[in-house]
C-alpha positions in Angstrom: 76.3 169.7 87.2 75.0 172.7 89.1 74.6 175.8 86.9 73.7 179.2 88.2 73.7 182.9 87.4 73.8 185.9 89.7 72.8 189.4 88.6 73.6 192.6 90.4 73.8 196.4 89.7 76.4 198.7 91.2 75.4 202.0 92.7 76.4 205.0 90.7 80.1 205.8 91.4 80.8 202.2 92.7 81.4 200.5 89.4 85.2 200.7 89.5 85.3 199.2 93.0 83.0 196.4 91.9 85.1 195.7 88.7 88.3 195.6 90.8 86.6 193.1 93.2 85.4 191.0 90.3 88.9 190.8 88.8 90.4 189.6 92.1 87.5 187.2 92.9 87.4 185.5 89.5 91.2 184.9 89.6 90.8 183.4 93.0 88.0 181.1 91.8 90.0 180.0 88.7 93.1 179.2 90.7 91.5 177.6 93.8 88.5 175.7 92.6 89.1 172.6 90.5 85.4 171.7 90.9 84.2 174.9 89.3 83.9 174.1 85.6 82.9 177.6 84.6 82.9 181.1 86.2 82.5 184.1 84.0 81.7 187.7 84.8 79.8 189.7 82.2 79.1 193.4 82.1 76.0 194.8 80.4 76.9 197.0 77.4 73.7 199.0 77.7 74.1 199.7 81.4 77.8 199.1 82.5 76.7 199.2 86.1 74.9 195.8 85.7 76.7 192.5 85.9 75.8 188.9 85.5 78.0 186.0 86.6 77.6 182.5 85.1 78.9 179.5 87.0 78.9 175.8 86.8 80.0 173.4 89.5 80.8 169.6 89.3 78.6 168.8 92.3 77.3 170.1 95.6 80.7 169.7 97.3 82.3 172.0 94.7 79.5 174.6 95.1 79.9 174.5 98.9 83.6 174.9 98.6 82.9 178.0 96.5 80.3 179.4 98.9 82.5 178.9 102.0 85.8 180.3 100.5 87.1 183.4 102.2 87.5 185.2 98.9 83.8 184.5 98.2 82.7 185.9 101.5 84.9 189.0 100.9 83.5 189.5 97.4 79.9 189.1 98.6 80.5 191.8 101.3 81.9 194.3 98.7 79.0 193.6 96.3 76.4 193.9 99.0 77.8 197.3 100.1 78.2 198.6 96.5 75.0 197.6 94.9 71.4 198.9 94.7 69.8 195.8 96.0 70.7 192.2 96.9 72.1 190.1 94.0 69.5 187.8 92.3 70.5 184.1 91.9 68.9 181.7 89.5 69.6 178.0 89.1 69.5 176.4 85.6 69.4 172.8 84.3 72.4 172.2 82.0 71.2 171.2 78.5 74.3 171.3 76.4 77.1 173.4 74.9 80.9 173.8 74.9 
């Protein structure tokens, strides 16, 4: 399993646009990607302009499908234009959990 996070922070005044894009994007992922075992968007309670996405893919093929999807490219474009700096990705080794 491939497990990753991505963190990003919306520019002041862009949070609503980012949240709307997240809602559309996460629905698209859940409906269209059977190889995506988990995709969750979380908003920081101390700084609501900050977000972290947690994702887990069955294999490299599932991750590539996600990366190449039109809705992913559209979401990335919105985030890149609406955030302070480029999103930060991290890869994790799955240890266990529900």
